[in-house]
N, C-alpha and C positions, 0 to 999 in steps of 0.2 A: 530399530522396532519405531514404527508410527504410529502417533497417540493422535487423536482426534480431538479439536475443541468445538466450541458452540459454531452454531450456524444461524445466519442473520440474513433474512430476506428484504429485498428491494420491496420500496412501497410503491405500487404501479403494475401494469402488465406489460410484458415484453413478449412478442410471439415466440412459439416455440420454435428451436432450431437445431440443427445436426451440431454438436459441439466439435469446436476446433481449437487449436492454440492460437492465442491473440500474436500479433507481428510486436515486434519491439524493436529499436535502434540497436545494432549490434555493439557500439560502445557502451551500452546501459547492462550488458550481459553480467550478472552478479560473477564476482572473483573467484576463480576455483571449478568453474562448471564448464569451460569448453571442453572437455575430456571425461569431464565426471560421468559416472554411469546414472542410468533413469531409475528411479524407484517406485513402485507402485504404490500411492497416496489414497487414493479415493475412487469409487464406483463412479461413472458419469450422472447417475440417477442421484447421487448424492451431493449433486451441486447443479440445481436446477440456475436456467438463466435468469439474472438479478440476483445471485446468492453471493455469499462470501462465506470462506470457511478455513479454519486454522488448523493448520497440519502441523505436528513437531517431529523433530528428529535429533535425538540428542538436545542440545542447547540451543537448537535452530527451529526456531518457530516461523512456519511459512505461510502466507496468505493467499489462497485461492480465491481467483474472482471470476464467477462466469457472467461476462456483458455480452451485449449484442455484436462485439469486436472478437469475443472467443474468450480464451482462458486466459488470464494472466497468473504469473506465480512472481511474488514476490516475499521480501522480508514482511513478517506482520509487524512492524516498527514505524511507526509516524518518521519520516526524515526529519523532523524538528527535534522532538524529544523523547523519541523511541516507545511513546504509548502504543497499545496493541491495536492496530487499524480494524482488527475483526470486531470490535464492538463500536465502531463507529458507524457511520452512514453512509450509505451507497446511493450516488445518484447519476444513471448512466455510466459513464466512465470515470466518475471522480467520488473520492472516499472523502468524506469528512472526520477529521480527528477529533476523538472524545473529549481532549482535554483543551486545546487552546484554539479549537474552531478554523485550523487551517485545511484547506480543501488541496488535494491531491489527483491529479489527472492521470490516470493509468495510460493512455496512449502516448502522451508525451515523457512522462516521468517527472515533469515540473509540476511546481506548486501553481494551482489556480488561484489560491488564496494564501497570502501569508499568514502565519497564526499570529493570533490577538500581542503576542507578545514581542513583533517586528523581528527584526534583524536582519541579515543578510540571506538575500538569494541566493541559488546555486550559482549564479555568474558574478556575484559579490556586491551587488546592488543593495543598499541598505533602505529599508523598509521600517519607518516608526512603529510604535505601539499604537493598537486602535482599539475600539468597543464597538460591540453589536449594537445595532440601531436599539433604543429604546434601554441602553444599560449605560448606567454613569460613565464619563470619560475615564479610561485606564489612566493612573497617574504613573509616571516614571520618574521617580525621587534619583537623584544623583546618586553615584556611589559604585560600590563593586559590584552589586546584580544587575544594575542600569548597564553597566559597561559589558558586563557579561552578556545581556540580551543584544546589545548592538553588534556583539563579536560571533555571535553563534550563527552559524550558516546553515540552512535549510538545503539538505542534498536532494539529489534527484533520485527517484526509485532506481534499483538493480534489479534484473528481472534473471529466474530461473528458468531454462530451458523447460518448454512442455509438449508432451506428445501425448495421443490417445492410443490406446491398445486395446483390443478386446473388451471395450466398455469400461476401461479402467484407466484413470486419468495420471500419466508417469510424469516427475519431474526430476530434471538432472540436479544433483545433490553434492555440494564439495565433502569431501572427507571430514568426519567429525572427531 
């Protein structure tokens, strides 16, 4: 059974286009999806260009995003600390997390801006804590929490294969 979450729209206008699956690097395909069956999850009219939608199957929450590059399907979890990206902000192909202001590029799967808590990027490079403009500098006192932040690795997105069949969006989902 597939359940639907809320839909959030992109603030701006993008010309209407035919819906197609977005390409992704094969090494970023989600585990268990190579031979997984496709499941119909949403009608194409329910995901206009510039919108995001959460769909759930069992305990798997999938984020569908319709950009000018096509439809992406990834876990609806920030690759930093698992916050639901479906309530974040979409700017083209970049999603901003609602918790720590990390920004993640759907085209590459990489962080476009590390979260305010800093940590390790997907390649293991350390990034310090930071504060958005106009806010007090983030204090990072020594101790276990600071060490945990320094060792937290931000992952790359993993993608679920998408296809469009008879005005329906279908996603290859692993067994639950």
